[in-house]
C-alpha positions in Angstrom: -16.7 -15.6 -0.9 -13.2 -14.2 -0.7 -14.0 -11.8 -3.5 -14.8 -8.2 -2.7 -18.6 -8.0 -2.8 -20.4 -4.7 -3.5 -21.2 -4.1 0.2 -17.6 -5.0 1.1 -16.4 -2.6 -1.6 -18.3 0.3 -0.1 -16.8 -0.6 3.3 -13.4 -0.5 1.7 -14.0 3.0 0.3 -15.3 4.2 3.6 -12.0 3.1 5.2 -10.3 6.0 3.3 -11.2 8.1 6.3 -8.3 6.4 8.1 -5.9 8.3 5.8 -4.7 11.8 6.5 -3.7 13.0 3.1 -4.9 13.0 -0.5 -1.7 11.3 -1.6 -2.4 8.4 0.9 -6.0 8.1 -0.3 -4.7 8.0 -3.9 -2.3 5.2 -3.1 -5.0 3.4 -1.1 -7.4 3.5 -4.1 -4.7 2.3 -6.4 -3.8 -0.6 -4.1 -7.4 -1.8 -3.7 -7.8 -1.8 -7.5 -4.5 -3.6 -8.0 -4.5 -6.3 -5.3 -6.7 -9.3 -6.0 -9.2 -10.9 -3.6 -9.3 -8.1 -1.0 -11.4 -8.9 2.1 -12.2 -6.6 5.1 -9.2 -8.2 6.9 -6.9 -6.7 4.3 -7.9 -3.1 5.0 -5.3 -2.3 7.7 -2.3 -3.7 5.8 -3.5 -1.9 2.7 -4.0 1.3 4.6 -0.4 0.9 6.0 1.0 0.3 2.6 -0.7 3.5 1.3 0.7 5.5 4.2 4.2 4.1 3.6 4.1 4.9 -0.1 3.0 8.4 0.6 5.8 8.7 3.2 8.4 7.4 0.8 7.3 9.9 -1.8 7.4 12.8 0.6 10.8 11.8 2.0 12.1 11.6 -1.6 10.8 15.2 -2.2 12.5 16.4 1.0 15.8 14.7 0.1 15.8 16.4 -3.3 15.7 19.8 -1.5 18.6 19.2 0.9 21.5 18.6 -1.4 23.7 21.0 0.6 22.8 19.6 4.0 24.5 16.1 4.1 23.5 15.4 7.7 19.8 16.0 7.1 20.0 14.1 3.8 21.4 11.1 5.6 18.7 11.2 8.3 16.0 11.3 5.7 17.7 8.5 3.8 17.6 6.3 6.9 13.9 7.1 7.4 13.1 6.4 3.8 15.0 3.1 3.9 13.1 2.1 7.0 9.8 2.8 5.3 10.9 0.9 2.2 11.8 -2.1 4.4 8.4 -2.1 6.1 6.6 -1.7 2.8 8.6 -4.6 1.3 7.6 -6.9 4.2 3.9 -6.2 3.7 4.3 -6.6 -0.1 6.0 -10.0 0.4 3.2 -11.2 2.6 0.7 -10.3 -0.2 2.9 -11.9 -2.9 3.5 -8.5 -4.6 7.2 -8.9 -5.2 8.9 -10.6 -8.0 10.1 -13.4 -5.7 6.7 -13.9 -4.0 4.3 -13.5 -6.9 3.7 -17.2 -7.1 1.8 -16.9 -3.8 -1.0 -15.1 -5.5 -4.1 -17.1 -6.0 -7.0 -15.4 -7.9 -10.4 -16.9 -7.1 -13.2 -16.6 -9.6 -16.8 -17.1 -8.8 -18.5 -19.3 -11.3 -21.6 -18.0 -12.9 -24.1 -20.8 -13.0 -27.3 -20.1 -14.8 
């Protein structure tokens, strides 16, 4: 089955140890709850998305603090935009953008009694 079974779910939660910060773990948990039909193969891209989301958030916070330093602001802006581009590519591959959402196929297991 392509659905996340209970043993696979515990494996997914164990993969949180790949993440360095609490913010990355928070994004990871949100992503695995949001993305349908997660399998073990999806863990690395989801981990990467969580790291990129945390990075973008941190870069935004740094950018807000350097209003007087245009050079630093522009360097941070470039890094943030690179992270957004990487995140967008992964999201498109999962059908998580407005233009690619038709790719999502939600599989349901039938309960036969």
